[in-house]
N, C-alpha and C positions, 0 to 999 in steps of 0.2 A: 563494373556493377551490372548485374543482369536487369532486364526489363521488369521481371517479377519483383526484385528487391527494390527497384526505384518506385514501382507502383505501391508496394507495401509501405515504404518510407513516406511517400506522398499522402497515403491514407492516414498514417499515424500523425503526421504534421497537422492534417485537417482535424483529426480528433482532438489533439492537444489544444488547438485554437478554439474548438467548440467547447472544450472543458473550461478553458480560461474565460470564455464569454459567459458560460453558465455560472462560474464562480463569481464573476463580477456583477452579474445582474440578478441572480437568484439567491445568493448567499445571505443568510441571516447575519446581521451586524450586531456586535456587542459594543455598546458605547464605552468610553473611557471611564464613565462614572458607575457603570454597572458591571459586576463580575459575571463572567460566563458561567452558565449552569451545565452545559453539555457540549460535547464535540460530535461532529459528524464528518465522515470522510468516505471517499470512493475513488477508485481508479477509473479514469475516462479512457484509458487505453489498456491494452493487454499487459497484465502483470505476468512476467515470465519467471519460471523456476528453471534455471539453466545449469546443466552439468558443466564441469570444468573444461570439457572439450568443446564448449559452446553449442552443444545440442540442447534443444528445448525438451525438458522432461514434461512440463505442463504449462499451458497458457491459461490464465484465469483473470478474473476481475474481482474486486472486493468492495464491500460496503460495510461501514462500521459506525458505531455510536457508543457513547458512554458518558458517565457523569464527570464533571470537572472536580478534581480534588484540591487544586489550588490555582489561583489567578492573581497575579500581582497588579493587574489592571493597566499595565503598560506594555504587555506583549508576551509575558511568559505564562504559559498555561500548562498545567499537568492534569492528566485525566486517566481514568481507568477505562480501557476499551473492553466492555463486557457484552457487547452485542456485535457479532461479526459474522458476515456471510461471505463465503468464497465460492464463486461459480466458475467452473473450468469448462474447457472445450475439448473436443476430440477424444472422448473416452476417459479422461482423467478426472479425478476429484481431489479436493483438498478440504480437510476438516480441521478447524482450530481446536487446540487443546489448551488446558491450563489458563483459562480466562479468569480474571482480567489481565490483559496485556497493558503495559504502562507507556503512555504517551507523554513526552516532554517536548513541548512546542514553543519555539520562539517565533511569533507571528512575523511573517514576511522575511524570515531569515532561514529557518530550517527546523527540523524535528528529528527525534529518535523514538522508535517504538521498541521497548525492551520486553523480554519474556516471550518473544514469538515462538510458538510451538505448534507445529502443524503435521497432520498425517496426510500423506499424499498416496493416492491409489491410482495405479496405471494398469494397463492390461498385463504387465509383467509382475505385478504384486503390490505390496503395501510397505511404505517406509515412514518413519517418524523423524522429523528434522526440527532443530531448535537454534535460536540465535537472536539477532536483532536486525532491524532495518532503519534506515534514515533517509533524509532527503534535504535538498536545498531549494530555496525559492526559484521558481521559473517565471512566475508572473505575480504581481502584487495581489493582495486580498485572497490568499489561500491556495495558490497552485504551486505545487512542489514536484520534484521528481521522487522516485523511490529506488533505493538500492540497498543491498545488504548481502550477508553471507550466512548460510545456515549449515549446521553440521548434522550429519545423519546419526541418530541415536539408536535406531534399530531397523530391521527389515531389509527387503530386497524388492525394489520397484523399478529398476533400470536407472536409478540415480547414482551419481558418484558420491563419495564420502562428504564432499562439500558441494553445496548448491549456491549459485548466485541468484539473487532475486532482483528484478528491476522492472520499472515501468516509467514511461516518459512523463506521466503526470499522475499525481495523487492530490486530489482536492481535499483540503481540510478546513473546516469552518467551526467557529464557536458561536454559541448563542444561548438563548433561553429555551 
């Protein structure tokens, strides 16, 4: 492992720890007797769109919110993600399409986001990808990882037919 990769890994571990601390101290809490009215989420580390040869097409971060459509009050929450912002680095951009995306969350266990549809623009061009992402709990009270696979629907942006999406942590909270 090179020194640069070790330094990057060390920085990412520190960011994940900071994200966990933020989720534990600043997250709005929904009590068991009150149904959640909205969801909020963000990546506290780089969200990577990676080609199948493991080259990074775009590194971004996201922030989202939306109304809860169902809450069983014991941990299962479904929501429409209708407000989503994706900010990318190094000359790339990612624009969400076909909102709302559908969140199915099992608090402190895992989640799935279906209907993911994103246009990615790089210096090589523009592509549209679709699929789903999911994650499992990394820390209690709303810190998960993010992973998934998207299929190219159109365009040429330097991306392969399939893109892997990942982030070390995705913070998801429910509340009023």
